[in-house]
C-alpha positions in Angstrom: 0.0 0.0 0.0 1.4 3.4 -1.0 -1.2 6.0 0.1 -1.0 9.4 -1.6 -0.8 12.4 0.8 -3.7 14.8 0.4 -3.2 17.4 3.1 -2.6 21.1 2.5 -1.8 24.2 4.5 -4.3 27.0 4.7 -2.4 29.7 6.4 -1.1 27.9 9.6 -3.8 25.3 9.5 -3.2 21.7 8.3 -6.3 20.7 6.3 -7.3 17.2 5.2 -10.5 16.1 3.4 -12.2 12.8 3.0 -15.5 12.0 1.2 -18.0 9.3 1.9 -21.0 7.9 0.0 -23.1 8.1 3.1 -25.6 10.4 4.8 -24.1 13.1 7.0 -25.7 11.6 10.2 -23.9 8.3 9.6 -20.5 9.9 9.1 -21.2 12.1 12.2 -21.7 9.0 14.3 -18.3 7.6 13.0 -16.5 10.7 14.3 -18.4 11.3 17.5 -19.5 8.0 18.9 -16.9 6.4 21.3 -17.7 3.0 20.0 -17.1 4.2 16.4 -13.9 6.2 17.1 -12.5 3.2 19.0 -12.3 1.4 15.6 -10.1 4.1 13.9 -8.6 6.4 16.6 -9.5 5.4 20.0 -12.4 5.5 22.5 -13.3 8.6 24.5 -15.1 9.2 27.7 -16.7 12.2 29.4 -15.4 13.5 32.7 -17.4 15.1 35.5 -17.4 18.4 33.6 -19.7 18.0 30.6 -17.4 19.7 28.2 -14.3 17.8 29.2 -13.4 14.4 27.7 -10.5 11.9 27.8 -9.5 10.4 24.5 -7.4 7.3 24.2 -4.9 7.1 21.3 -5.4 3.4 20.9 -3.1 3.0 17.9 -0.1 4.7 19.5 2.6 3.0 21.6 1.4 2.7 25.1 -2.2 3.7 24.1 -1.9 7.1 26.0 -4.9 9.1 27.0 -5.3 12.8 26.2 -7.4 15.4 28.1 -9.7 17.3 25.8 -12.3 20.0 25.9 -15.2 20.2 23.5 -15.0 23.7 22.2 -17.8 23.4 19.7 -20.4 20.8 18.8 -23.1 21.5 16.3 -24.4 18.1 15.3 -24.1 16.9 12.6 -22.0 19.6 11.0 -19.1 20.7 13.3 -17.0 19.4 16.1 -14.0 21.2 17.6 -11.9 19.7 20.4 -8.9 21.2 22.2 -6.5 18.5 23.4 -3.6 18.7 26.0 -0.8 16.3 26.2 2.9 16.2 26.8 3.3 17.5 23.3 1.3 20.6 24.0 -2.1 21.9 23.3 -3.9 21.4 19.9 -7.1 22.6 18.5 -8.7 20.1 16.1 -11.9 20.5 14.2 -14.1 18.5 11.8 -16.7 20.1 9.5 -19.1 17.9 7.7 -21.3 18.8 4.7 -23.6 16.6 2.5 -24.6 17.0 -1.1 -26.2 14.5 -3.5 -25.6 11.5 -1.1 -22.0 12.3 -0.5 -20.7 13.6 2.8 -17.4 15.6 2.9 -15.4 15.7 6.1 -12.8 18.5 6.4 -10.4 17.9 9.3 -8.3 20.8 10.5 -5.3 20.8 12.8 -5.3 24.5 13.7 -2.2 26.6 14.1 0.1 23.7 13.3 3.7 24.0 14.3 5.5 24.3 10.9 8.5 22.4 12.2 6.4 19.4 13.1 4.2 19.3 9.9 6.4 16.6 8.4 5.3 14.3 11.3 1.8 15.6 11.9 0.6 15.4 8.3 1.4 11.7 7.7 -0.2 10.9 11.1 -3.5 12.6 10.3 -3.5 11.0 6.8 -3.1 7.6 8.6 -5.9 8.2 11.0 -8.3 9.5 8.4 -7.5 6.5 6.2 -8.2 4.3 9.2 -11.6 6.0 9.5 -12.3 5.3 5.8 -11.2 1.6 6.2 -13.2 1.1 9.4 -16.3 2.4 7.7 -15.8 0.2 4.6 -15.0 -2.9 6.6 -11.5 -3.0 5.1 -8.2 -3.9 6.8 -6.7 -0.9 8.7 -3.6 0.6 7.1 -0.3 0.5 8.9 1.5 3.7 9.9 4.7 2.5 8.2 3.0 3.2 4.9 2.7 6.9 5.8 5.8 7.8 7.7 8.5 8.5 6.7 7.2 8.2 3.1 5.0 11.3 3.3 7.3 13.5 5.4 8.9 15.3 2.5 5.5 16.1 0.9 4.3 17.8 4.1 7.6 19.6 4.8 7.4 21.1 1.3 3.9 22.6 1.8 3.6 26.3 1.9 0.6 28.0 3.5 
């Protein structure tokens, strides 16, 4: 498998898009239901504070948990989550739109560190392709197909 990188920079935001021949509500479930996210990223759980969540990165070494805050949730169109980890704070958003039976998901890693885009880009390509594979009942891709093969593509992007 030799996946083609699709990400682009829009200013300081890393943007990746995927399309699905499915209704928006179905894709929304795939990116917001803990049972669904467990299949391609990792499960999540609410904390005592309704806007706070914990997200497990189930496909990373050690399966670490991240603390997150739901910044925006407008079902079934937009979700924005701020995460905090040892690697810092990240604002991630997903916007969904549907036309003629096709749902488009735009994933944005906001204010990306340009020095890290060569690592972040392949990682998000991998996770979004895992989402596609999990929805289609296909075998999940392996990270080795994305990194380091896509690193030079992402480091060459200009926003």
